[in-house]
C-alpha positions as CSV (number, residue, x, y, z in Angstrom):
1,M,22.1,77.2,-33.3
2,D,21.7,78.2,-36.9
3,E,20.2,74.7,-37.7
4,L,17.7,75.2,-34.9
5,R,16.7,78.7,-36.1
6,E,16.2,77.2,-39.6
7,K,14.1,74.4,-38.2
8,I,11.8,76.7,-36.4
9,A,11.5,79.2,-39.3
10,G,10.9,76.4,-41.7
11,E,8.3,74.7,-39.6
12,I,6.3,78.0,-39.3
13,A,6.6,78.8,-43.0
14,L,5.5,75.3,-44.1
15,S,2.8,74.8,-41.5
16,E,-0.8,74.7,-42.5
17,S,-1.5,76.9,-39.5
18,P,1.6,79.2,-39.2
19,G,0.0,81.3,-36.4
20,S,-0.6,78.2,-34.2
21,T,3.0,77.1,-34.8
22,M,4.3,80.5,-33.8
23,K,2.3,80.2,-30.6
24,K,3.7,76.8,-29.9
25,W,7.3,78.0,-30.2
26,R,6.6,81.2,-28.3
27,E,5.2,79.2,-25.4
28,L,8.0,76.6,-25.5
29,F,10.4,79.5,-25.1
30,G,8.4,80.9,-22.3
31,V,7.9,84.3,-24.0
32,T,4.7,86.3,-23.5
33,Q,2.9,88.1,-26.3
34,S,3.8,91.4,-24.6
35,E,7.5,90.6,-24.5
36,L,7.5,89.4,-28.1
37,S,5.7,92.6,-29.4
38,K,8.5,94.8,-28.0
39,Y,11.2,92.8,-29.9
40,I,9.5,92.5,-33.3
41,K,7.7,95.9,-33.2
42,I,4.2,94.4,-33.7
43,S,1.4,95.0,-31.3
44,A,0.4,92.2,-28.9
45,S,-3.1,92.2,-30.4
46,T,-1.6,91.6,-33.9
47,I,0.4,88.7,-32.5
48,S,-2.8,87.3,-30.9
49,D,-4.5,87.7,-34.3
50,Y,-1.7,85.7,-36.0
51,E,-1.8,83.0,-33.3
52,S,-5.6,82.6,-33.4
53,N,-5.5,82.5,-37.3
54,R,-7.7,85.7,-37.5
55,R,-5.0,87.3,-39.6
56,L,-3.4,86.1,-42.8
57,S,-0.1,84.1,-42.5
58,P,2.9,86.1,-41.5
59,G,5.4,86.9,-44.2
60,V,9.1,85.9,-44.3
61,G,10.2,89.1,-42.6
62,V,7.9,88.6,-39.6
63,I,8.9,85.0,-39.2
64,K,12.6,86.0,-39.2
65,R,12.0,88.7,-36.6
66,F,10.0,86.3,-34.5
67,V,12.8,83.6,-34.5
68,D,15.4,86.3,-33.8
69,A,13.3,87.6,-30.9
70,I,12.7,84.3,-29.1
71,F,16.4,83.5,-29.4
72,T,17.4,86.9,-28.1
73,I,15.0,86.7,-25.2
74,D,16.3,83.2,-24.3
75,E,19.9,84.4,-24.5
76,G,19.1,87.1,-22.0
77,R,17.9,84.3,-19.7
78,G,21.0,82.2,-20.0
79,S,20.0,80.3,-23.2
80,T,18.4,77.5,-21.2
81,V,15.8,76.7,-23.8
82,V,18.1,76.7,-26.7
83,Q,20.7,74.6,-24.9
84,N,18.0,72.1,-23.9
85,L,16.7,71.8,-27.5
86,E,20.2,71.4,-28.9
87,R,21.1,68.8,-26.3
88,M,17.9,66.8,-27.1
89,A,18.5,67.0,-30.8
90,M,22.1,65.7,-30.4
91,A,20.9,62.9,-28.1
92,N,18.2,61.8,-30.6
93,K,20.7,61.8,-33.5
94,S,23.2,59.6,-31.6
95,E,20.6,57.1,-30.6
96,K,21.1,54.0,-32.8
97,E,18.1,51.9,-31.9
98,P,15.8,54.2,-29.9
99,F,13.1,52.5,-27.8
100,Y,11.0,55.6,-27.8
101,R,9.5,57.8,-30.5
102,V,9.2,61.6,-29.9
103,H,6.7,63.7,-31.9
104,D,5.8,67.4,-31.5
105,F,2.5,68.7,-32.7
106,A,2.4,71.6,-35.2
107,A,0.0,73.3,-32.7
108,P,-0.9,72.4,-29.1
109,I,-4.0,70.3,-28.6
110,S,-6.1,70.0,-25.5
111,G,-6.1,66.9,-23.2
112,L,-9.7,66.2,-24.1
113,D,-9.0,66.3,-27.8
114,F,-6.0,64.1,-27.3
115,N,-8.1,61.5,-25.5
116,R,-10.8,61.7,-28.2
117,I,-8.2,61.1,-31.0
118,I,-6.8,58.0,-29.4
119,E,-10.2,56.7,-28.3
120,G,-9.0,56.6,-24.7
121,K,-10.7,55.4,-21.6
122,I,-10.0,57.7,-18.7
123,I,-8.9,55.6,-15.7
124,V,-8.3,58.4,-13.2
125,N,-8.1,62.3,-13.0
126,P,-10.6,63.2,-15.8
127,S,-11.0,66.8,-14.5
128,Y,-7.4,67.7,-15.2
129,L,-7.8,67.0,-18.9
130,D,-9.8,70.2,-19.3
131,S,-6.8,72.4,-18.4
132,I,-4.0,70.6,-20.2
133,N,-2.5,71.6,-23.5
134,L,-0.2,69.1,-25.1
135,F,2.7,70.0,-27.4
136,G,3.6,66.5,-28.4
137,Y,3.7,62.8,-27.4
138,T,6.3,60.1,-26.8
139,I,5.6,56.4,-27.5
140,V,7.8,54.4,-25.0
141,D,8.7,50.7,-25.0
142,S,7.8,50.1,-21.3
143,L,10.1,47.1,-20.9
144,R,13.2,48.6,-22.5
145,V,13.0,52.0,-20.9
146,I,12.9,50.3,-17.5
147,L,15.7,47.8,-18.2
148,E,18.0,49.9,-20.4
149,M,17.5,53.6,-19.8
150,S,19.7,55.2,-17.2
151,P,18.3,58.1,-15.0
152,S,20.5,60.6,-16.8
153,E,18.9,59.6,-20.1
154,Y,15.3,60.0,-18.9
155,P,15.0,63.7,-20.2
156,K,15.4,62.4,-23.7
157,L,11.8,61.1,-23.6
158,F,10.6,64.7,-23.4
159,G,12.1,66.0,-26.6
160,S,11.7,69.8,-26.6
161,T,9.0,70.1,-23.9
162,T,7.5,68.5,-20.9
163,E,4.0,69.4,-22.0
164,R,3.5,66.1,-23.6
165,A,1.8,62.7,-23.2
166,F,3.7,59.4,-22.7
167,V,2.2,56.4,-24.5
168,F,3.5,53.2,-22.9
169,E,3.5,50.0,-25.1
170,H,4.4,46.5,-24.0
171,V,2.7,47.0,-20.7
172,S,1.6,44.2,-18.4
173,T,0.0,45.9,-15.4
174,G,1.1,49.5,-15.7
175,R,2.8,49.5,-12.3
176,S,6.4,49.9,-13.5
177,P,6.0,52.9,-15.8
178,L,4.2,54.8,-13.1
179,V,6.8,53.9,-10.5
180,V,9.5,55.3,-12.8
181,I,7.4,58.5,-13.3
182,R,6.9,58.8,-9.5
183,V,10.6,59.0,-8.8
184,A,11.6,61.0,-11.9
185,P,12.4,64.7,-11.5
186,I,10.1,65.7,-14.4
187,K,6.8,64.2,-15.3
188,P,4.6,64.0,-18.5
189,K,1.2,65.8,-18.4
190,V,-0.7,62.7,-19.5
191,V,0.1,58.9,-19.3
192,V,-1.5,56.4,-21.7
193,M,-1.4,52.6,-21.3
194,H,-1.6,50.8,-24.6
195,G,-3.3,47.5,-24.9
196,I,-4.6,47.0,-21.3
197,T,-7.6,48.2,-19.3
198,N,-7.1,46.5,-16.0
199,I,-4.4,48.7,-14.5
200,D,-2.5,48.0,-11.3
201,R,-3.9,49.7,-8.2
202,L,-0.6,51.2,-7.3
203,A,-0.2,52.7,-10.7
204,I,-3.6,54.3,-10.3
205,K,-2.7,55.6,-6.8
206,I,0.5,57.1,-8.2
207,A,-1.3,58.9,-11.0
208,Q,-3.8,60.3,-8.4
209,I,-0.9,61.5,-6.2
210,E,0.9,63.1,-9.1
211,K,-2.3,64.5,-10.5
212,I,-1.6,63.0,-14.0
213,P,-4.6,61.9,-16.1
214,L,-4.2,58.2,-16.7
215,L,-5.7,56.8,-19.9
216,A,-5.9,53.5,-21.6
217,T,-6.4,52.7,-25.3
218,K,-6.8,49.6,-27.5
219,L,-5.9,51.3,-30.7
220,S,-2.8,50.0,-32.4
221,V,0.4,52.0,-31.9
222,E,0.5,52.5,-35.7
223,E,-3.1,53.9,-35.6
224,I,-2.3,56.2,-32.7
225,Q,0.7,57.6,-34.5
226,Q,-1.2,58.1,-37.8
227,R,-4.0,60.0,-36.0
228,L,-1.8,62.1,-33.8
229,D,0.7,63.0,-36.6
230,K,-2.1,64.6,-38.5
231,T,-2.8,67.1,-35.8
């Protein structure tokens, strides 16, 4: 737990946008600005100013109180968020040759901005992109995840949050990844097919049923990572 506390505090302190990073972690822990203000003795409006970068970066004292507060609130709810984060961290450390790459953004980005960054073509459900905020993305080897990943391992793909996009590489038609998502208990917010534009009709139908924006991009995986990792 101490390692996780240090990670969060360090990420905020070193971020180019500390307020946005604070917002990311507050929302990942499911804590409202009102709840947070009671714990750290700062008004909700001040917290809002930090998160929207209208106020100068918080000092070390505020960051420490912030981290203590979200952990205390989570502990009162059964420590579900902390346990999930620690379990995912351990799983990622033990994975020798991962066939997926998980990355979290320093601050959430909208679905529309995400699509613009990857030069995506919207296949289905464009209207949902307006209301989606993404906290990260996962690049997934489509073939290996289907052949090698057991259902119990599936949550590893989400890292610390389900508010993320899945980018599937080594895709032939797009059917198999969407079938996996269809039967899985948790779903990504956006699905991207890399390298193809003619996507299987069943895959499109599943995306429509699940209300998941389905995108396609011809950018290289390396270029996608470089662009998204700068956000």
